[in-house]
N, C-alpha and C positions, 0 to 999 in steps of 0.2 A: 669537348662534349662527347659522351658515348651513349648510345641508345641500344635497346634490344628490340629486334624485329623478328618474330617468328623464330625465336630460339637462336637467332644470329646476332652477334654483337658488331655494331657499326660504330666506328669513330667518325664523328661528324666534321666535315670540312667547311671552313668559312668561305664565303663567296670572295672572289678576288677583289671586289670593290663594293662599297655599300651604295644603296639607292634608297630614295624615299619611298616607303611602302614595301620594302623588302621583307622577306619572311625569315629572318635570322632567328626571331624569337619563337616562331611557330614550327620550324623544321623538325624539331623533336616529336611534334605530333603529327605532322603531314607525312613525313618519310615512311614511318611505319604502316601508313595507309596505302602505300603504292604497292602494286602487284609485284610478286616474285619474277625472276627472270624467265622461268619456264612458262609463265601465264600469258604473256604477250610477245608480239614480234617487234612492235614499234612503240617507242615513248615519244610523246610530242609536247613540247611547251611553247605555245604561240605568243606568250608575254614573258620571256624569260628574265628580263630585268637584269639584276646582278647575279642571278643563278643560285641563290641560296638553297633551292630545292634541287635544281638540276645537278649540281656538283656532288650531291649526296644520293643520287639514284643508283639502284642496282646496275649491274653490267648487262643491260639489254642488248639485243642483237643490233638494233638500229635505233638511234636517237635523232630528234630534229628539234632544234631550238630556233626561235625567231623573235625579232622585236622591230617595231617600226622606228624606233629611235636609232638613227644611223650611227651614233656613237657607241651605243650598247652593242649593236651588231659588229662594229669595227673591232671593238675590244675582244670579244669572244672569238671572232675569226682570227685575230692576230695571236691570241693565246693558243688556238688550235695549231696554227701554222709555225709559230716560232716562240714558243713559251720559254725555252732555254735562252734565246737571244734577248728577250725582254728582261728576263730575270737578271741576266749578266750586264745589261747596259742601262737599265732605268736609273734615272737620278734619284737617289733615296733621301737626300737631305731636303727637308721641308723648310722652304723660305721663299720670300717674294721674288728673289732674283731667279731662282730656278723654276718657279711657277711661271713668270713672265716669259722665259725662254721658249716654253712650249704652248703658250695660251692660244696661239693662232694656228698651231700645227694640227693636222688631221689624221696622222698615222696612229696606229694602235697603241704603241708605247707611249707617245706624248698624251693621248686622250687619257689612258690609264693613269698616267702620273698626275694629270690634273685632277682626276676624280679622287685619287688617293690623298691629294693635298688640300682638297676643298672641303667645305662643310657639308657633311653627309652626302658626299658623292654628287654635288650639283655640277661639278666640272667647269664652273664659271668663275668662282672667286676663292682666293686663298683663305683657308681657315686660319686666321692669324694666331688663334689659340694653340695651333700645332707648330708654329714656327720654332725651330731648333730640334724638333723630333725627327725620327728617321722611319722611312717606310720599311717595315720588317718582313712584309709578305714574301714567301718563296713562291714565285709565279711559275717555276718549272714544273710544279705538280699538276697544273691545270691541263697541260698538253695531253698527258695520258688519259685524263678523264674525259677529254673530248674526242677520243678515238671512237670510230664508228658514228660520229655525229655530224649531221648536216647543219650548218649555220646559215640562216637566212635573215633577210630584211624585207619581210612580207606582211601584208595584212592578215590578221588572224582568221578571217573568213576564208581566204584562199588556201591557207595552211590546213584548216580542218577539212575543207572539201578535198583536197589533194591527198591527205594521208589517212582519212577515215577508213577503217575496216573493222571487222569483227575482232581482230587481234591488235588493235591499236588502243593505247591509253593516253588520254589527253589530261595534263594539268594545267589549269588556267589561273592567272592571277591579274585579271584586267584592272584598268583604273577604277577606282571606287566611286561611288556616287558623291557628287560635289568636289571631287578632287581637282576638276578644272578650275574651280573657284579659288582653290588654295595654291595655284601655281605649280601643280604636280609637273615633274620633270619631263614626262613623255612627250616627244615631239610628234604630234599626230595632226593631220589635216582636218580631221572631224573627230569630235568627242564620241567615245564608244559608250553607249547606254547599256544598262542592264537588259533592255529589251533586244538589243543587237546580239548580245551574248546568248540570251535564251533561244533567239531564233536560229543561231548557228548550231546550237547543240541539241535541239529537240527531236531531231530525227536522225541522229548519227547511229552508225552501226556499232561503233566502239564504246569504251567506257570513259567516263571523266570524273575528275575531282576539280572542284571550282572553289576558290577563296573569294569571299565578298564581305563587305561591311555588313553589320547587322542592323537591318531596318525593316519596318513593316512592309515596304514596297518590295524589297528583296525576297522576304518571306512569302509574300503573296505571289510574286512572279514564279518562284520555284517550288510552289507548294506541292507539285506532283512528284517532287524528287526528295531524296533523303537529305535532311538538314541537321548538322551538328553544330552546336554553339560552343565556341572555345574562347578562352581568355588569353590576351596577349598584351604587349605594351608597344607603344610607339616611341622611338628614341627621340622624337622631337614633336612637341606640341607647337603648331604654327602660331598660337596665341601668346605663349610665354616662353618657348624654347625648352621646356622641361619634359621629361618622360611622362607618360600617362598611360594608365590602364584602359583597356578597351575590350569589347567583345566582338568576335567575328564569327562568320558562318563558314562552314565547310560543306559544300553541296555536292552530291554524287548521284549517279543514276544506277 
């Protein structure tokens, strides 16, 4: 995929692994909305997930990514430190035997292998429909993209408080409303509400762009900010397993 941003052509990079709620289908809309390199000093993603947006950001001076899911953190940290090693040594044949060999391991390469072999990156069960396939991803390309990036496993509130400044830009993709009822993958001690997100953003010095589900509650809560409605699709409908069209909101200050 190639997009044009302010007269610059960008070839879009796929995230190293898929996650439920990822922004693969929206990145062509979101990435052009990000500031240019000379406009900010620090780019921060407190809910990085698979990194569909992060791995397509401009070459900012400093980047910070975080996720409270320890497996997500471990993968990105591993790709930063040893992407070539992972690329050269990960088991690429998708089958139950290879999945079982790493299912209890906690290192970055094993977790990444489990995610690539599972259904939509849940990292827990082999996607049997993929048996016989191969993992084709070139993982070596992610190491350079993580240059000048701090990778953390922290709560979003502490991340915003620590890195907020007039020259900071935050992109946030928090768990959506009711996602806890649908078994969303994020491993969190307490569910993050839209009110929590609003409270963390309303007095910041920097700029933000926030992805959220389209609901009257979200629109009311963030009515003092700019709201853009966009259309996207979810690769999996929890009710029937099929893709479905949805509308989402992009909110900014």
